[in-house]
N, C-alpha and C positions, 0 to 999 in steps of 0.2 A: 671693372665691375666686380664686386665681391660676391661671395657664394650666397649670402642671404638674399641679395638682390636677385640673383639668378633663380633662387627658389621661389621668390615672389612672382617672378615673371613666368616660371613654369606652372605654378598653381593657377595664375590668371589665364594662361593658354589652355590648361585642362578644363577650367570652368567655362570658358567661352565656347567650347564644343563638348558639352556634357555627354550627349548620346554617343558621339564618336569615341570619346575617351573611355566610356563605360564598355563599349564593344571591344575596344583595344585591350582593356584590362581583363576581359572575360576569360581568356585562356589562362592568365596568371591566377585569377580568382579560383577557377575550377581546379587548376593544378594543385595549388596550395591546400585548398579544402579537401581534395581527394587524398593527398599525401597524409594529412593529419588524421582524417577519419579512418582510412584503410589501415594505416600503421597502428592507430589506436585500437582498432578491432583486433588486429593481429597480436599486439602486445597484451591486450586484455584476455584473449584466448589462452595465450601462453601462461599468464598469471593464474587464470582459473584452474588450468590443469596442474600447474606446479603446486598451487596451494592444496589441491586434492591429494596429490602424491605425497607431499610433505606432511599432510595431516595423518597419513598412515605411518609415517616415519621413513627416513631414508636409510635406516639400518636394517632393512628387511631383505631377506633372500627368499626366492621361490624355487623349489625343486620340483620339476615336472618329470614324472616317470613315464617314458614313452614306449616302453616295451610291452608286448602283448602275450608272448608265450610264457609258460610256467617258469622258465629260467630267467625271465626278465621282469618279474613282478616282485613286489615287496609288501609284506603285511604291516599293520600299524605298529606292532611291537618291535619289528625290525627297524622301522622308521624312527621309533623313539630311542632305540639303542644307538643308531647312527648319529642322532642329534643330541645325545647325552654328552655334551661338552661344557667345560667351565665358561667358555666365552659366549655360549648361547643362553639367552634369558628365557625365551619361550619357543616352543616348537609344537606345531599342530599338524599332524597328518590329516588329510581330508579327501573325501570324494564329493563331487557335486553333480547333481542331476536335476531334472525338472519333474516335479510331482504334482498330483492333483489332490488338494485337501478339500474335504466335504464335511459340513455339519448341517444336517437337515436339508433345507433347500438352498443353503449358502454353499458356494463352491468357488475355489480359487486355484489357479495354476501358478505355482511359484517355484523358486529355486530351493532345492532340498540339499542341505549340507550335512554330510556325515563326518563327525570329527571327534576331538577329545577335549578335555577340560581346559587346556591352554588356549584354545581358540578364542575364548571370551576376552582374555587379557591381550592376546596378540592383535586382535582386531579392534581393541579398545571399545568393546561393547559395554553397556551397563545393563543391569537388570531392573526392570520396573516392578516385577513381582516374581516370587518363586525362586527357583534355583537353576543352575546350569548342569551340563552333563558331568557325571562323576565316574570314578573308576568302577564302581559296582555296576553301573549301567552298561559299561563296556564288557565287563566280565560275564554278565548274565544276559546279554543281548536284550536289554530292557526296551520295551516299546513305549518310550517316553519321547516327548518333543518339547522344544522351546520355540515359541513363535515370535516373529518380528512384530513390531508395534502395529503396522498396517494389516498384516495377516491376521493378527488376533482380532482386530476390529472387524475385518471382513467376515470372519467366521463366527464370531460370538457377539458382535455389536458392542454395546456398552457394558455387557456382563463381564464379570471376572472370569477370565479363561482358565486360570490355574485350577487344576483338579478336575476339569471337564475333559471329555473324550471327543475325538473326531476321527474320521476315516482319512487315511493317507494311502492313495493308490489301492483303496478297498480294504486296507488293514487298519484295525482300530488302534489308535495311539492315545496316550494320556498326556495332557499338557501339564508340565511341571514348572514352567517358567515363561515369562514374557519379557522380551528385550525392551530397553528404553529406546525411544525414537532417536534415530541417528541421521536420517536423510539419505541422500544419494552420493555416490562416488563414481569413479571411472568405470567400475564394474557393474554399475546399475544401482537400484534401490537397495539400501541396507535394511529397510523395514519390511520388505516383501520377501520373507525367507522363513523356512522351517529348518531347525537344527535338531538332528537326532544323533545317537551314538554311532560311531563309524562301523562298529561290528553289526549293528542292526541295519545300517545302510547297505552293507554288502549283501545281506540276506534279502532285503526289500527289493533292491535293483538287480540282484543276481550278478553282482560285479565284484569279483575277488581281487583283492590287492588295492594298495593306496595309489592314487593317481597324482596327488600333489602334496607337498610338504611346505608349509609356511614356517619360516624361521625368523625370529627377531634376535639379532646379535646384541650383546650387552653394550658395546661401544662401537662407533663408526670406524675407529682406527683398527678394529679387529676384523673388519669385513673380509679383506683379502685372505687372512689366515684361516678364517672359518670356511670360506669358499673352497680353499685348497684342501682342507681336511674333509669336507663333505664329498668333494670330487674323488679324493683318494679312497674314502670308505665305500662309495658307490661303485667305483671302478673295481674294487676288490670283490664287492658283493656280486656284480654282474660279470665277473671273470674277464675283466679287461674290455668289455663291450661299452665303450663310451657313448655309443649312439642310443643307449637305452635310457638316458637321463639328460636333463639340461638344468643348469643352475643359473638363475637370473638374479642380477643385482638391481634393486629398485633404483639406486642412484644412477646406474648406467641407463636405465629406461628414462629417467628424468633428464639426463644429459643429452640423450639422443633426441628426445622430444624438443628440448630447448634449442638444439642445433637446427632441427627441421623447421620449427616455428620461426626462428630467427631468420632463416633463409627465405621462408615464405613472406615474412613481413618486409624483408628487403626487396623481394620481387614485387610485392604489391606497391611499395613506395616507388620503385623504379618505373612501374607501369604508369602510376599517377604522375610521376615527374615528366613524362612525355608531354603532358598538357602544358607544363611550364615552358618547354621548348617551343611548342606551338604558339603559346602566348608571346614568347620572345620574338618569334618571326612576325607576329601581328604587330608588335610594338615597332619593329624595324620598318615594316611596310608603311605604317602610319607616319612615322618620323620622316621617312623619305618623302611622303606626300606633303608633310608639313614644311620640309625644306624647300620643295618646289613652290608651294603656296607663298612662302615668305622670302623668296629670293630677293625681291626688291627691298624688303625690310633689312635683310642682311647687308645688301649693298649700301644702303643709307647709313647703317651703323658703322660699317667699315670706312665709309667716306668721312665720317666725323671723328674717326680715331679709334674705333674698336679694333683690338688685335685679334689675331687668329685664335689664340687660346681663349679669349672672351667668348667668341662664337662657339667654340668647341665645348666649353664648360656649360654654356647656356643650353645647348641641345642635349648634351649628355645628362644634365640635371633634369631636363624634362623627361627623358627616357627613364631615369632612375625614379622620378616622382611617380610616373605612371605605374611602373612595376612595383614600387614600394607601397603605393596606395592599394594596388590590386592584391599585394601580399597581405596587407592588414585586413582587407575585406575577406580574403580567403581564410585567414586564421579564424576570424569570427564565425564564418559559415562552417568551417571544418569542426570547430569545437561544438557549435550548435548541433550539427548533424550527429556527431559522436554522442552527445547527451541524449538526443532523441532516440538513437539506436539502443542506447543503454536502458532507457526507460520503457520504450514501447516493445522491444523484442527481448527483454530480460538478458541482454548481453553484457558481459564484463568488458568495458572499454577503458583503456588507460591513456589519459592525456599526458603526453610526455613533453616537458618544457624543452629539452634538447631537440626533439623532433620539430616542435613549433619554431624554435630558433633556426634550425637548419633549413626548414621549408621557407621561412621568411627571408633568410640570408641568401638562399639560392634564387629566390624571386628577384631580389635586388641585384644579384650578380648577373642574372639574365638581362636585366635592364641595362647594366653597364656593357655587357657583351654585345647585345644587339643594338645598343644605342651608339656604339663607337663609329660604325660605318656612316650612318646618316649625319652624325655630328661632325665627323671628319670631312664629309662631303660639303657640309654647310660652311665650315671654317676655311675650306680651300677655294671657295668662290672668289673670283677677282671682282673688286668693287665696280669697275666700269661695266663689266658684263652683267653683273647683278642689277645695276641701275637701268640698263637697257632692256632688262627682261620684262615682257608683257604677260 
């Protein structure tokens, strides 16, 4: 008996017991579909976060000043001196708080960022109207503000906000600019923000000293050198107290998240793969039942010349056909579920061909693994005993 004939017999056997075959394949179908859908969601989440981090640039450093006493704080001019290096393209010291903006009956509670002129380029903002913070605003503690696109709409509607005034925590500020819409990132909405000079921010929120310094390095290859120089300068500033600051590399953050999400995707895939094992056990059970039901058929075939390997191949191919067909159905359902999740829940789902291939290949392997025992049992039956079976 050749392989093609064995496949025809296997398909005929499956179709003759459609409901039993479907229930047998159910574990494989669910397992393959779950692996594809869950891994797709995991990889999609990773891609979404990675794209957001990379959109900010991987050559970014963030310096957090954690000290609270007078000896462990730094003002914005000192921050600019420390970051005045050839390898640094932009550096923006900043303080961030939550403030209440009000214009007439309209009121918003948004993030208020006190910063310097470099913040516009460092965060890759664009101006829809007006101007950004300038040095004269810093020197003279000007009560001026640049509004995010959403904040400008919330406070002034469709009117041009530039040149108008509003209250920020009860203090009147003049709008000198409106940012172009940018959307959201990992840190929240970039359009719901009010930006003011850092010197004015210190007075408004009664908070002396810079809390954060954002740094954009000119080239990624210089990241380690710039980090070392910043750490050395800050250690000298704080007289050896390295607990007063932290320097974070954005690429390190991206690598850490990729590692975590990769582990999570692997764990999700592993959990889903348990269904494949359950499906394999189901296939073995049904094949054992099939061997028992067809014992007389096996005896007749052996009596007319079928060899042990012919019977082995026949039942093994039946098991592979069941698992393979279940795997194909699982692939279709898994891709469909992933697409539904992507459209209905606004999730980023990545359909990976290697994952599909691995899930399908594993389902076929399960068929071989759990089909061997019943196939071997069938091939080992003695013809005379099989013929006498009732």
